[in-house]
C-alpha positions as CSV (number, residue, x, y, z in Angstrom):
1,M,0.0,0.0,0.0
2,S,1.3,3.4,-0.8
3,K,2.3,6.1,1.8
4,D,-0.4,8.4,0.7
5,R,-3.1,5.7,0.8
6,E,-2.0,4.7,4.3
7,F,-2.1,8.2,5.5
8,E,-5.5,8.8,4.0
9,Q,-6.9,5.8,5.8
10,F,-5.4,6.9,9.0
11,A,-6.7,10.5,8.5
12,V,-10.2,9.3,7.9
13,A,-10.2,7.1,10.9
14,R,-8.6,9.6,13.4
15,T,-10.3,12.9,12.2
16,P,-13.5,12.5,14.3
17,Q,-11.6,12.0,17.5
18,L,-9.0,14.7,16.7
19,Y,-11.9,17.1,16.0
20,R,-13.6,16.3,19.3
21,S,-10.5,17.1,21.2
22,A,-9.8,20.2,19.0
23,Y,-13.3,21.4,19.7
24,L,-13.0,21.0,23.3
25,L,-9.6,22.9,23.3
26,C,-10.6,25.7,21.0
27,G,-14.4,26.1,21.8
28,D,-15.0,27.0,18.2
29,R,-15.9,24.7,15.4
30,H,-14.1,26.6,12.8
31,R,-10.8,27.0,14.6
32,A,-11.2,23.2,15.6
33,E,-11.4,22.2,11.9
34,D,-8.3,24.5,11.1
35,L,-6.4,22.9,14.0
36,V,-7.2,19.4,12.8
37,Q,-6.2,20.4,9.3
38,E,-2.9,21.8,10.5
39,T,-2.4,18.7,12.8
40,L,-2.9,16.3,9.9
41,A,-0.6,18.4,7.7
42,K,2.2,18.1,10.3
43,V,1.7,14.3,10.8
44,Y,1.8,13.8,7.0
45,V,5.2,15.5,6.7
46,K,6.5,12.9,9.2
47,W,4.5,10.1,7.8
48,G,7.3,8.5,5.9
49,R,9.5,8.2,8.9
50,R,8.9,5.6,11.7
51,I,6.2,6.7,14.0
52,D,5.5,3.9,16.7
53,N,2.2,5.1,17.5
54,P,0.6,7.4,14.9
55,A,-2.6,8.0,16.9
56,A,-0.7,9.2,19.9
57,Y,1.7,11.2,17.8
58,A,-1.3,13.0,16.1
59,Q,-2.8,13.7,19.5
60,T,0.4,15.2,20.8
61,T,0.8,17.3,17.7
62,L,-2.7,18.6,18.1
63,V,-2.3,19.6,21.6
64,R,1.1,21.2,21.0
65,T,-0.2,23.0,17.9
66,Y,-3.1,24.4,20.0
67,I,-0.9,25.6,22.8
68,S,1.5,27.1,20.3
69,Q,-1.4,29.0,18.7
70,Q,-2.5,30.3,22.0
71,R,0.9,31.8,22.6
72,R,0.5,33.8,19.4
73,R,-3.2,34.5,19.7
74,S,-2.8,38.3,19.6
75,S,-1.9,38.0,16.0
76,Q,-5.0,35.9,14.9
77,E,-8.1,37.3,13.6
78,V,-10.9,37.7,16.1
79,P,-14.5,37.4,14.7
80,Y,-16.9,40.0,15.7
81,D,-20.1,38.3,15.1
82,D,-21.2,34.6,15.7
83,L,-22.3,32.5,12.8
84,P,-25.5,30.6,13.3
85,E,-25.2,27.0,14.2
86,S,-26.2,24.2,11.8
87,A,-29.8,23.4,11.2
88,T,-30.1,20.5,13.4
89,V,-30.8,21.5,17.0
90,D,-29.7,19.6,20.1
91,P,-32.1,19.2,22.9
92,A,-32.1,22.3,25.2
93,E,-30.6,20.6,28.1
94,A,-27.7,19.2,26.0
95,A,-27.1,22.7,24.6
96,D,-27.1,24.3,28.1
97,L,-24.7,21.8,29.4
98,R,-22.2,22.1,26.4
99,M,-22.4,25.9,26.7
100,G,-21.7,25.7,30.4
101,L,-18.8,23.3,29.9
102,Q,-17.4,25.6,27.2
103,D,-17.7,28.6,29.4
104,V,-15.8,26.8,32.1
105,L,-13.0,25.6,29.7
106,D,-12.8,29.1,28.1
107,G,-11.7,30.4,31.5
108,L,-8.8,28.3,31.9
109,V,-5.2,28.8,30.6
110,P,-4.5,26.7,27.6
111,L,-2.2,24.1,29.3
112,D,-4.9,23.5,32.1
113,R,-7.5,23.2,29.4
114,A,-5.5,20.7,27.6
115,V,-4.8,18.6,30.8
116,L,-8.5,18.5,31.6
117,V,-9.6,17.6,28.1
118,L,-7.1,14.8,27.7
119,R,-7.7,13.4,31.2
120,Y,-11.4,13.7,31.4
121,S,-12.7,13.8,27.9
122,E,-10.3,11.6,26.1
123,D,-10.0,9.5,29.3
124,L,-6.2,9.2,29.1
125,A,-4.0,8.0,32.0
126,V,-1.8,10.5,33.9
127,A,1.2,9.0,32.3
128,E,-0.2,9.3,28.7
129,V,-1.1,13.0,29.3
130,A,2.4,13.5,30.8
131,D,4.0,12.0,27.8
132,L,1.8,14.0,25.3
133,L,2.5,17.4,27.1
134,G,6.0,16.8,28.1
135,L,5.4,17.0,31.8
136,S,6.0,14.8,34.7
137,P,3.2,12.7,36.0
138,G,3.2,14.6,39.3
139,A,2.9,18.0,37.4
140,V,-0.1,16.4,35.4
141,K,-1.8,15.4,38.7
142,N,-1.1,18.8,40.4
143,R,-2.3,20.8,37.2
144,S,-5.4,18.5,37.0
145,M,-6.3,19.1,40.6
146,R,-5.8,22.9,40.4
147,A,-7.6,23.2,37.0
148,L,-10.5,21.2,38.3
149,E,-10.7,23.5,41.4
150,R,-10.7,26.6,39.1
151,A,-13.3,24.9,36.7
152,R,-15.6,24.2,39.8
153,E,-15.3,27.9,40.9
154,R,-16.2,29.1,37.3
155,A,-19.1,26.6,37.2
156,S,-20.6,27.7,40.5
157,R,-20.8,31.3,39.5
């Protein structure tokens, strides 16, 4: 099988999970799509080389790209108006919950947000999150605890 065909199959299989993580990190569907596209482009560049775990490599690339973008956020365009959501409407309770979660995540610094998304949305172990983010397991536990504390404070307001 050719390199391009292998990568295409990988991208098709991993895009939904990468998009879910990207959306939770960004809080915006358009930025999440851009983040996934940029992540897949970076993974494709490395695809010919030996990658032991392509899914983990893509997840790491996604999170690091997000954090890097947040560092240079002042140079990004900022939309002044929200576009309407798609025609399909979720039940009101699900929308309220999603909006509440997004508000809580929006109030966290990018690294705290990444830790919470990876630990609790992606259900990764502390060691996996530590490897993905280049932190020690103790730092991940500490950051998780403090980020959850800040998230709870924001949610109770």
